[in-house]
Phi, psi and omega in degrees: 000319187297308185293322179297316182289330178297319178297316179300322179309305184297316179298316179300320181294318180295321179297313180296318181297319180295319179297315181296318183295330182283350178090010179296139178065020177284160181219160177282114184279010186272352184282166178244155176295131176280104190290349184245010183238138174276168181299336181281354182094350178279158175290133178267159174283096188262118173228151182301139173279186183293342179260009180087000180267172177263003188299321188306311183284333172297320180298319179293321177297320179295322183301322181297333177276323186289322185287119181223156175291167179304139187255015180088352179268358175096041175145211183304128189309305180289316186290306184293320181296321185286329186255356178065041183300322183298335182271356180284159171306143188309315183293321178292321178299317179297313180298322180292319179295321176298320179295318179296320178300314179297323179298319176300312183293327181296309181289328176299318179295322176303317182289324176299317180297334177269004182062029175267071189295317179298318180291326183287324190306314180306327185283347173263344176271324183303319181305318179284317187287328193236348183234321189298325180303328180270352178266330194298319180293322180289329176303319179296320178299323181272001181060039175257130182296144177303145179225024177296327177296321179293321178296317180295319180297321178294317178297322179296321178298316180292319179299324179277000180058043179261109176268203174064220187295326179300314180293316182299316180295315181294320179296321182297321179298319178291314181298323178296320179294319179293324176295323176298319178297319177300313181297321179295317178296316183298326180287347183246009177234144178273353182221075181300313179301323178294317179296317180298317181295315179298317180294325177297319179294317177300322179295321177295323178298319177295322177302317179299318179294320179295319179297318178299320180291334183289332187259123179233122181053042176078006181241150172279085186275344182233086183301326181299318179293321174303314181292321174305310182300317178301312180301321181290323177295314180297320179294318178300318179297318178299320180296315179296318179299325184292339180239018187296328180300316179290317182296322180296324178291329179288311184196092184298323182294318180294319178297317179298321179295319177298316181295321176298317179296320179294319178299319178293318181295323181295337178296339181289340185238073188294340180202161178299322173276133188295148175291161180292331180237129178303137180288321179222159175284159175304322180299319179292323178294316177298324177295318177299317180294322179298321179294322177295319180296319179297319178295320181295328181299338179279353182255003185245000000 
């Protein structure tokens, strides 16, 4: 699996780089977010968020459009379909879905810390609605206990706007389950750093697709997708950092290149709430991800 997927890695990166360079899916970054319109074009129920903005309720309106049942591609309709998770080797697909789940929770927690409860809620609902269904059968294979109840309890805490100990307790149950999944995967692979690196790249590809979906006519019209992308980028960086000691011994230059690329990519997401003007076009973001993927191919 490893050598075959490594070849695919390089080809995929060149294809993405070529697409980005040609300007496909580029957008005009000069537009502003339309504060009174939902992604469907309908008027949203706009009330000020905790920071005095209208973003919170726009995000909830967007979530009702974003949440869809599984589409046969193996998970979140936009995410799984764009990155072809279902076509990946089973262990890599499982690792990628766990990474996406963590990415949702990561950006959700950022928003909770800012008391952006409306904006945070979709990111605690998506794991159950869009990812868990494709994880549950594999959890049994890995002998990991189901944790859909823990995910729902955490989402309920956020929905009720309960911070403090309630949130910490609910979050710990989910994190413990994800740690169990990590241990189970690690026990069944002979190359844990390689699996983590590949899953991180798959997660970045989904981030690129989500960022592209967020921008319509040069505007960040779908804040939830922007936030998804941010969470996935941050999660991918954490994954690379977690195995960096091994990767540095393999190829220090390639690891440095990946880290440089990730630092550049993070500039696109200056805060959990989206900027009024996109920092980069989708094409430029895909190009950045392609360069990171090319560097990663030297580590596998």
